[in-house]
Each structure stands twice: as C-alpha cells, then as structure tokens.
C-alpha positions in Angstrom: 156.7 35.2 89.1 156.5 35.1 85.0 158.8 37.7 83.1 158.2 39.2 79.6 161.6 40.3 77.9 162.2 40.8 74.4 165.4 39.4 73.4 166.5 42.9 72.5 165.9 43.7 76.1 168.1 40.8 77.5 171.7 40.9 78.4 174.5 42.2 81.1 172.9 45.7 82.2 168.9 45.3 81.4 166.7 44.0 83.8 163.3 42.2 82.6 159.7 43.3 84.0 158.1 40.8 85.2 154.0 40.4 84.0 152.7 40.8 87.3 154.8 43.9 87.9 154.3 45.3 84.7 149.7 45.0 85.1 150.8 46.6 88.6 152.5 49.4 87.1 149.6 49.9 84.3 146.9 50.1 86.7 148.8 52.9 88.8 147.8 56.8 88.1 149.9 58.3 85.8 151.1 60.5 88.1 152.2 57.8 90.2 154.6 56.2 87.9 158.0 56.1 88.6 160.3 58.3 86.3 162.0 55.7 84.4 158.5 54.1 83.2 157.5 57.6 81.2 160.8 58.9 80.1 160.3 60.3 76.9 162.0 59.0 73.7 164.9 61.7 72.8 163.9 63.9 70.1 165.3 63.7 67.2 168.1 65.9 66.1 167.9 67.7 69.9 171.5 67.1 70.1 172.3 68.7 66.8 174.9 69.6 65.8 177.3 67.9 68.1 180.3 67.8 65.2 181.7 69.5 62.2 179.4 70.6 59.5 180.4 70.6 56.0 179.0 73.2 53.6 179.1 72.4 50.0 179.9 75.6 48.0 179.7 74.9 44.1 181.7 77.6 43.1 185.2 79.2 43.3 186.4 80.8 46.2 186.1 84.7 46.2 183.0 84.8 44.5 179.6 85.5 45.6 178.1 82.1 46.9 181.6 81.6 48.5 181.0 84.9 50.2 178.0 84.4 51.6 178.4 80.9 52.7 181.3 82.0 54.7 179.1 84.7 56.4 176.6 82.2 57.2 179.2 79.4 58.0 181.1 82.1 60.6 177.9 83.0 62.7 176.6 79.0 63.0 180.2 78.3 64.5 179.8 81.4 66.9 176.2 80.3 67.6 176.7 76.6 68.6 180.6 76.1 69.0 180.9 73.5 66.2 183.2 74.1 62.9 181.1 75.1 59.5 183.7 73.9 56.9 183.4 75.5 53.4 184.0 72.7 50.7 184.6 74.3 47.3 183.2 71.9 44.5 183.7 73.6 41.3 182.5 73.0 37.3 179.1 73.0 35.1 177.3 76.0 36.8 177.5 74.6 40.1 175.9 71.4 39.6 179.0 69.4 39.9 179.2 70.4 43.8 174.8 70.3 43.8 175.5 66.6 42.7 177.7 65.9 45.6 175.6 67.6 48.3 172.6 65.7 46.7 174.5 62.4 47.0 175.5 62.8 50.9 174.0 61.5 54.0 171.1 63.3 54.8 172.1 63.9 58.7 171.8 67.5 58.3 175.8 67.6 58.8 176.4 68.5 54.7 174.4 71.2 53.6 174.7 73.1 50.0 175.1 76.8 49.3 172.8 76.7 46.0 172.2 79.1 43.7 169.5 79.6 40.8 172.6 78.6 38.6 172.5 75.0 40.3 168.8 74.5 40.8 166.6 76.9 38.4 169.1 77.1 35.0 170.9 73.6 35.5 167.5 71.1 35.1 166.9 72.7 31.2 170.6 73.3 30.4 172.1 70.0 31.5 169.3 67.3 30.2 171.3 64.5 32.0 171.5 66.0 35.1 172.0 63.5 38.2 169.7 65.0 40.6 166.4 66.6 40.8 166.6 69.8 41.7 163.4 69.3 43.8 163.1 65.7 45.0 166.5 65.5 46.3 167.1 68.7 48.5 165.6 69.7 51.4 165.3 73.5 51.2 165.9 75.5 54.2 165.9 79.3 53.2 166.3 81.8 50.3 169.9 83.5 51.9 170.2 86.4 49.4 169.5 88.1 46.1 172.5 89.6 44.4 171.3 91.5 41.6 173.6 92.2 38.5 175.1 95.7 37.1 174.9 95.7 33.1 178.0 97.0 31.9 179.9 98.0 28.7 183.6 98.9 28.1 184.3 102.8 28.7 185.3 103.0 25.0 181.4 102.3 24.0 179.5 105.1 22.9 176.3 104.2 25.2 174.8 105.4 28.3 172.0 103.7 28.6 169.8 100.8 27.8 168.2 102.4 25.1 171.6 103.3 23.2 172.9 100.0 23.5 169.9 98.1 22.4 170.4 101.2 19.3 173.9 100.5 18.7 173.3 96.6 18.9 170.6 96.7 16.7 172.6 98.5 13.6 175.3 96.4 14.4 174.1 92.8 14.6 176.8 89.7 15.6 179.3 92.7 16.3 178.9 93.0 19.8 180.5 90.7 22.4 179.8 90.2 25.7 181.8 87.8 28.4 180.1 85.9 31.3 181.0 83.5 34.1 180.2 80.4 32.1 177.4 79.2 29.7 174.2 78.9 31.8 175.1 81.6 34.4 172.9 84.0 35.6 175.0 86.2 33.4 174.6 84.6 30.5 170.8 83.9 30.4 169.7 87.2 31.4 171.8 88.9 28.1 170.3 85.8 26.3 167.1 86.9 27.4 167.5 90.8 26.9 168.2 89.9 23.2 165.4 88.1 22.9 162.9 91.1 24.2 164.9 93.3 22.5 165.6 91.9 19.4 169.1 92.2 19.0 172.3 89.5 18.5 175.5 89.8 20.3 177.9 87.0 20.4 178.2 85.3 23.3 181.9 84.7 25.0 181.9 82.5 28.2 184.7 82.3 30.8 185.6 80.1 33.2 184.7 82.2 36.0 183.4 85.6 36.6 186.6 87.2 37.1 188.2 86.7 33.9 185.0 87.8 32.3 185.2 90.5 33.8 188.7 91.2 32.8 187.9 91.0 29.0 185.5 93.9 29.6 187.8 95.9 31.4 191.0 95.0 29.0 188.5 95.3 25.8 188.3 92.0 24.4 184.5 92.4 25.1 182.5 94.9 25.0 179.2 94.1 27.6 178.9 91.9 30.8 176.5 91.4 33.1 178.1 90.6 36.5 177.4 90.4 40.1 177.1 93.3 42.1 179.9 92.7 44.5 182.5 91.9 41.7 181.6 94.7 39.0 181.5 97.5 42.1 185.1 98.2 42.1 185.2 98.2 38.7 182.6 100.6 38.3 183.7 102.7 41.4 187.3 102.7 39.3 185.6 103.8 35.8 187.1 100.8 33.8 184.0 99.5 33.5 180.3 102.0 32.9 177.5 100.6 34.5 174.3 101.4 32.6 171.5 99.6 34.1 170.5 96.8 37.4 169.4 93.9 36.1 166.6 92.9 38.7 163.0 94.0 38.6 164.2 96.6 41.6 166.8 99.2 41.9 169.6 97.8 44.2 171.0 99.2 47.1 174.4 99.0 46.2 173.7 101.2 43.0 170.3 103.1 43.9 170.7 106.1 41.8 171.1 103.3 38.8 167.5 102.5 36.8 166.7 99.1 35.9 166.8 97.5 32.6 162.9 97.1 32.8 162.6 100.9 34.0 165.1 101.7 30.8 162.2 100.7 28.0 162.3 96.5 28.7 159.1 96.0 31.2 159.3 93.1 33.0 162.8 92.1 32.4 164.1 90.7 35.6 167.6 88.5 35.5 170.1 88.2 38.3 171.3 85.7 41.2 169.8 84.4 43.9 171.4 82.1 46.6 170.1 79.6 48.9 170.8 77.0 51.6 169.8 73.0 51.3 170.0 70.3 53.0 169.8 66.5 51.3 166.3 65.4 51.0 165.4 62.9 53.6 167.0 65.5 56.3 164.8 65.2 59.5 162.4 67.6 60.2 163.3 68.8 63.2 166.6 69.5 61.8 165.7 71.3 58.7 163.5 73.6 60.9 166.0 74.3 63.6 168.5 75.4 60.8 166.1 77.8 59.0 165.0 79.7 62.6 168.9 79.9 62.9 170.0 81.0 59.5 166.7 83.3 59.5 168.0 84.9 62.6 171.4 85.4 61.3 170.1 87.1 58.0 168.0 89.4 60.0 171.2 90.6 62.4 171.9 94.2 61.4 175.5 93.5 61.2 175.0 90.9 58.9 172.8 92.7 56.8 175.1 95.7 56.7 178.2 93.5 55.4 175.7 91.9 53.1 174.6 94.9 51.4 178.6 95.9 51.2 178.8 93.1 49.1 176.0 93.8 46.7 173.8 91.1 48.2 170.6 91.8 49.6 169.3 89.4 52.4 166.1 87.3 51.7 165.1 85.2 54.8 162.1 83.2 54.6 160.4 79.6 55.0 161.3 75.9 53.1 157.5 76.5 51.5 158.4 80.0 50.1 162.0 78.8 48.9 160.6 75.9 47.0 157.9 78.0 45.0 160.8 80.3 43.6 162.6 77.5 42.4 159.6 76.2 40.4 158.6 79.3 39.3 162.5 80.0 38.0 163.0 76.5 36.5 160.1 77.0 34.3 161.4 80.9 33.5 164.6 79.8 32.7 163.8 76.8 30.8 162.0 79.0 28.6 164.9 81.6 27.8 167.1 78.0 27.4 164.4 77.4 24.8 164.3 80.1 22.9 168.0 81.0 23.1 169.1 78.2 21.9 171.6 78.0 24.9 173.4 74.4 25.6 175.8 73.5 27.9 179.7 73.9 27.1 
C-alpha cells in the first residue's frame, strides 16, 4: 500500500497513514472517527501563564503607579500561582519604561502599568519618542483614575481657587509651583489652569513627586497639584492646604472638597490615570484573559477599598474603551503642550 507522509512527519516515534487508510477514514461518519483523528489543535494561550510574568513600572517604587501595579500583581500571583515581578524602570515621564515594554516579546509575559504620562502626554512632549503609544501596545484595561489635590503652602493667604487666581493675577510670575517633573500631570494640569485663568506662575520641576511635595511643605514653592495618595498625609497633618480637586468629579478621598471646575474654571479636568498594557502582537486570547481577570480583581470589594484608601478610583473596562481614552487624551494634552510651550528637560 502506498503511503503519504510529509517530510516533517517522518522520523522516530511518528506514524505515516497509508493512502488507502486515509481514504477509508474520510469515508467514515464523523462520530466514528478515532479520537486521534479529530484531536483539536491547542488553543493559543490555553496554558497561560506557566512561568513568571514581568510587570514594568515606569516610575519609582512607592508612587501611585507602583502601588497600583503591586496590588494587581499580587492578586494575579494568588490567582494563577505564577509570580508577577515588578520591574521599576524610571525616567522621562514614564517613557523609558514604556519603551522597554514596547520592545519586549509579545507573548504575554511582559506587561506594562502605563499612565497618561507615558501614553497621552509623552507623544507630544517627546518628538523623538521611540514608540507609538497606540500602534506599539495592546491595551488590556484601564485600572484606575487618581485625582490630584491642588494645594498651597499654609502661609499663602488663599482659601480657594478664585482667591488663588486673584492673588496670582496681581503678582504675575511671583508664585512658584512644583511638580514631579516636566510633562507630568501635575505640571501640565497647572499649565492648563494658567491658560484658562489667564495667570502666570513659575514651574519648578523635581525628579519625582516626593521632593516636589517636600518643597511645598518646606515653603520653597507655594503651589502644587499632586496625586491624592501622596497629598493626603500632608493635607491631614496641616502641612499643606488643599483648595480643590483637579478632576471633573469630586474625589472619594476628599468628598467635601470642590473641584477646580466647580470653583469657576468650567470644564477643567486634570489628574492621572493608570492602565495595563501588553506589547503589540500579544495573542488576543491572552489579552482577553488578562482583561477578564484584571476586571474581576478590580471589582472585588477588598481591592476597591484598598485602592480608594490610596486615593485611586478603580475604573476597569474593555480594551476598546481604553484605547479611545488614550486617543482623546493625546489630542487634549497636545493642545496644552503647544499653548504652554512646555518642553522636555
């Protein structure tokens, strides 16, 4: 009997099916086929994950990005029995770590906890960015929004946004404000406020939120907008005076504090968001599984409560919703960067 056998099939431990045998098999009813003849091909990602996962965090340990990454990473480790390792890669407003993740093997074993710094602001602030915020990533889900608290030093004689604007208008260029660095949400949010209010303050960038906040508390600067998780301890200790929340909605962490928009700058909206990405080309089955698992994690009461205590507001959704947010924010911050003349350090 003649046989048909591809070169790849030949070799020790392999069986070639004869021509007549294969014709005979084809003639059998489907239900009568031997199990070996109808074995399904393995589903891509069906055994995922089967080894350690690296989650790149493009900011220093202890900040909002790092805290959220560790909350999600810990839960995934518990759920899957595979360790999620946090890899902090700091620099250039989150773009250094994002570039590392973009170049990684798209097999689902390298993830990125990105932010609006790396994906909405970076594309306009860094003209020679080595990655495309849309094309080079597979968005998994938005993780959380983190409102910022607009604060002043207690010695500054202002109690709200209207008083701050009036005070700054009478003293153009005399007030200094700190930030976690050029192009961060705390910087560009206050640039947006200056554009909308017609005032001028001096930006003093620092290498991270902690030294910027220390400068406010120490009186070296008079104004700062910082993520709620970092700002709350200083506000509660009376070392900084909160006068507004920067997002369009009030923060659950400071529910009695009105927003900037409520205090006269209609439509003002600033703050930070954080979301999970894989490199572009990651198998859709793995992206979908990650989305389902992380959304489930973010909706558990204990995780929601833990995030709210950190000033973060869980915001799980679909990959499509996430990518639309990124597109909208790229356009919004591009306008602010152009009008303010903000330049990368």
